[in-house]
TORROPA-261142 format. One record per atom (N, C-alpha, C): residue in three letters; x, y, z. Coordinates in steps of 0.02 Angstrom, whole numbers, plus 50000, padded with zeros to 5 digits. Atoms other than C-alpha are relative to their C-alpha. Example, Ala and Ser with C-alpha at 12.3 -4.5 7.8 and 13.67 -1.06 7.14 Angstrom:
<sites>
ALA500454994150000
ALA506154977550390
ALA500455006050000
SER499584994149997
SER506844994750357
SER499615005550037
</sites>
This chain:
<sites>
UNK499225001749998
UNK493475043848836
UNK499904992450043
UNK499895007949981
UNK493925026348827
UNK500824997150054
UNK499234999549960
UNK495345023648973
UNK500184993750001
UNK499695005450048
UNK496615011548913
UNK500284995850091
UNK500125005649939
UNK496834995449031
UNK500995001650057
UNK499574999449959
UNK497964997549181
UNK500584992150019
UNK499525005749983
UNK499734988849198
UNK500275000250047
UNK499555000249922
UNK500594983249360
UNK500574998849988
UNK499185002250025
UNK502484982549369
UNK500315000650072
UNK499734996949942
UNK503734984749491
UNK500285004949985
UNK499784991149993
UNK504365001749543
UNK500854999649965
UNK499194997750022
UNK506165007649464
UNK500115005450036
UNK499724994449945
UNK507255018649553
UNK499715007749931
UNK500344994650035
UNK506515031949393
UNK499425001550018
UNK500574997049991
UNK504765031949468
UNK500025003250072
UNK499674996949933
UNK505715039449630
UNK499325007850005
UNK500314994549996
UNK504935056749605
UNK499325000749981
UNK500684999550022
UNK503265052949529
UNK499654994950079
UNK500285004649937
UNK502915039249704
UNK499785003950046
UNK500134995349946
UNK503415054549809
UNK499445004149997
UNK500644995750017
UNK502255066449743
UNK499324997450003
UNK500685003050000
UNK500825054549732
UNK499814996950093
UNK499875003549934
UNK501285049149917
UNK499775005350045
UNK499994994549964
UNK501445065649983
UNK499455004350001
UNK500734996850003
UNK499775070949913
UNK499584997250040
UNK500565006449947
UNK498935057150018
UNK500225001350072
UNK499764998849937
UNK500115062350168
UNK499735007250030
UNK500304996350018
UNK499615078350144
UNK499275002950068
UNK500845001249962
UNK497635076350198
UNK500234996650078
UNK499955004149933
UNK498395064550341
UNK499764992449993
UNK500275005949993
UNK497795048750268
UNK500494995149981
UNK499395005850030
UNK499525041050209
UNK500615001850056
UNK499514998849988
UNK501095043150311
UNK500695002349925
UNK499644998850044
UNK502495051750215
UNK500644996149990
UNK499265003650004
UNK504115045350135
UNK500355003749959
UNK499574995350040
UNK505465054850081
UNK500284996949940
UNK499785004250090
UNK506445051849904
UNK500544995850041
UNK499385004249983
UNK507855045050009
UNK499704992850011
UNK500305006149956
UNK506855033050102
UNK499554995049925
UNK500355000150058
UNK505685030349936
UNK500684994549951
UNK499545000550016
UNK507355025849858
UNK500454992950029
UNK499525006849977
UNK508265013349962
UNK499544995250006
UNK500345005849987
UNK506505003349975
UNK499635000649925
UNK500385000050095
UNK505995005749766
UNK499774989550005
UNK499865006450018
UNK506314986349779
UNK499074996350029
UNK500565002049978
UNK504574985049896
UNK499285001349961
UNK500504998450035
UNK503584994749764
UNK499554996649938
UNK500005001550072
UNK502444991249637
UNK499545007849990
UNK500324993750019
UNK501685004149518
UNK499384997649963
UNK500385002250051
UNK500215004049405
UNK500055005349954
UNK499914994250061
UNK500295013949237
UNK499235000149936
UNK500295000850039
UNK499025018649116
UNK500215006549938
UNK499614996050068
UNK499595025448942
UNK500655002350013
UNK499424998749990
UNK501285023949011
UNK500155006150056
UNK500114994549933
UNK500895037449154
UNK499924995350053
UNK500085003449926
UNK501005031449329
UNK499415001950038
UNK500484996749966
UNK499305032949415
UNK499974995650048
UNK500225002849939
UNK499475022049559
UNK500734995950017
UNK499555001849972
UNK500625014549692
UNK499874995550052
UNK500405005549923
UNK500645001149841
UNK500854998050014
UNK499445004249980
UNK502154994749935
UNK500034993850049
UNK499925006449946
UNK502624977650031
UNK500475000750060
UNK499495001049921
UNK503344978250222
UNK500064994850015
UNK500215006349933
UNK503794963950297
UNK500075001650079
UNK500164996549926
UNK503334966250474
UNK500134990950037
UNK499825005749989
UNK504104946450492
UNK499834994049980
UNK500095005150061
UNK504214928950434
UNK499334997249979
UNK500585001350049
UNK502524928950413
UNK499465005250004
UNK500334995950024
UNK501874944150395
UNK499955005149972
UNK499944994650032
UNK501774958150272
UNK499375005950006
UNK500584993749993
UNK501114975150270
UNK499535003049946
UNK500184998250063
UNK500264982050109
UNK499815009850052
UNK499964992649981
UNK500525001550138
UNK500175004649917
UNK500004996050073
UNK500615017950019
UNK499794998349946
UNK500365003350050
UNK499255011349931
UNK499705006749965
UNK500664994250025
UNK498455026549809
UNK499975000549948
UNK500004999250041
UNK497885030949673
UNK500025008249978
UNK500104992750041
UNK497965048549557
UNK499285002950000
UNK500624997750027
UNK496485059149557
UNK499594999049913
UNK500195002250060
UNK495325054349407
UNK500114992049976
UNK500125007950041
UNK495855036049398
UNK499634993850067
UNK500365001349967
UNK495075030649552
UNK499354996749994
UNK500755005350026
UNK493515019349542
UNK499824998249959
UNK500085001950051
UNK494275011649400
UNK500074991649992
UNK499685005449971
UNK494824995049484
UNK500825000049998
UNK499424999349999
UNK496705000449479
UNK500304998950078
UNK499754998949925
UNK496754999549682
UNK500254992150008
UNK500015009549993
UNK496194980049662
UNK500654997449954
UNK499215004950039
UNK497694975749533
UNK500555001950020
UNK499354997949962
UNK498964984649637
UNK499824995050072
UNK499795003049908
UNK498374975249805
UNK500144991549954
UNK499985006550035
UNK498144958249675
UNK500714999249992
UNK499225000050033
UNK500194961049621
UNK500204999050060
UNK499655000249959
UNK500484966649799
UNK500064991450040
UNK500075007049958
UNK499714948949866
UNK500354994949954
UNK499545002750038
UNK500794940649721
UNK500555000250034
UNK499395000649983
UNK502274946149781
UNK500174997150060
UNK500085002249934
UNK501694940649975
UNK500234992849957
UNK500185008350029
UNK501374922449879
UNK500834997749999
UNK499225000750012
UNK503214921849821
UNK500465000550038
UNK499425000149946
UNK503954925849968
UNK499864995450073
UNK500125007049932
UNK503124910350067
UNK499515005250043
UNK500214996849947
UNK502064923550178
UNK499194999449997
UNK500425003449985
UNK500684918450247
UNK499305006250020
UNK500564994949978
UNK499684934150308
UNK500235006649962
UNK499664992750050
UNK499494951850225
UNK499565004150024
UNK500604995049961
UNK498824965550331
UNK500075008149972
UNK499834992050026
UNK498564983750299
UNK499585005450051
UNK500534995549959
UNK497874998350414
UNK499835005949954
UNK500294995150057
UNK496645009850316
UNK499345002950028
UNK500734996650001
UNK495105019850312
UNK499524999549964
UNK500424999950050
UNK494405012850174
UNK499874991649992
UNK500165005149995
UNK493744996750238
UNK499544995649946
UNK500365004950047
UNK492484991150105
UNK500414998949940
UNK499555001150072
UNK493914993549956
UNK500324993350027
UNK499785005049964
UNK494814981550086
UNK499654992450004
UNK500545005049989
UNK493154968750093
UNK499944997249942
UNK500085001250050
UNK493034969549938
UNK500434996149958
UNK499495003950032
UNK494674961749905
UNK500204994950036
UNK500135008449953
UNK494414947050038
UNK500425000450056
UNK499684999549950
UNK495344954950174
UNK499475002450046
UNK500575001949951
UNK494214953050354
UNK500505008650034
UNK499834995949939
UNK494314967650492
UNK500164997050063
UNK499795003449913
UNK495424962950656
UNK500075004350027
UNK499714993649953
UNK496014971350799
UNK500605002250004
UNK499214999149992
UNK497584979450787
UNK500614999650024
UNK499605001949974
UNK498314976050920
UNK500414992149988
UNK499865009149993
UNK498504957950866
UNK500914998849949
UNK499394998550027
UNK500094967450775
UNK500525001550015
UNK499544997249946
UNK501374971650891
UNK500535001749960
UNK499694996450038
UNK502634972150734
UNK499975002549967
UNK500104994350018
UNK501834984850664
UNK499925005850035
UNK499954995449940
UNK501704995550819
UNK500625002250021
UNK499434998649996
UNK503554993550836
UNK500565003549950
UNK499474997650070
UNK504084998950658
UNK499925006849997
UNK500054995650040
UNK503035012950599
UNK499355004450066
UNK500684996549946
UNK501575017550742
UNK500465003050052
UNK499584996849952
UNK502845020750873
UNK500225008049969
UNK499734992850034
UNK503515037250746
UNK499315003749975
UNK500644996250033
UNK501645042250701
UNK499615003450053
UNK500334992949960
UNK500825057750753
UNK499334999250032
UNK500565000349990
UNK499325049650790
UNK499954992450037
UNK499945007449969
UNK499995034250880
UNK499554998750060
UNK500525002349938
UNK498895038251044
UNK499285000349978
UNK500794999250015
UNK497255041650950
UNK499914997549940
UNK500114999850067
UNK497305032050787
UNK499484997049978
UNK500735002050009
UNK495775029150707
UNK499954996549921
UNK500195004850069
UNK496175017350544
UNK499984992650022
UNK500175006950002
UNK495695000450540
UNK500434996349985
UNK499635004050015
UNK496604986350539
UNK499514993149948
UNK500395008050053
UNK496224970750381
UNK500624996250001
UNK499635004850011
UNK497004956350370
UNK499634993549948
UNK500145002950045
UNK496984942650231
UNK500454994350015
UNK499815008350018
UNK497384923950243
UNK500164996649956
UNK500045003450063
UNK498234916750097
UNK500124993749996
UNK500005007050002
UNK498354899150055
UNK500574997049970
</sites>
């Protein structure tokens, strides 16, 4: 079966329920922070989605952590669509958004280090991101025993 090309676009309010379901699947496995429908609705302008044949199969968001730093978060691909380059397309779209905003640094906390390395990120010490610690990490159950790896990409 041939997979149709994935198309990335800005998310709209109509996408909230699909985003919620996709993110919740990862959150239940403990590999992504949960996001409520209300939060997704308020932050919808920070999300991009990937569609295949008109169906959302992936998402990601860009969270501003300061004047020079944004974080890629809530990056996920639905089962059956992983390994097809859709995640890289989403990362490219989010990096394009960061460039458009004039932000020189893009970071992520991840368990998928090889994926981010393949997309031009370097592993760094997560303690260099106090902006992240005081926004999301302070509310995370894994705060004292975080096992995610920090990655960073400098934009030219």
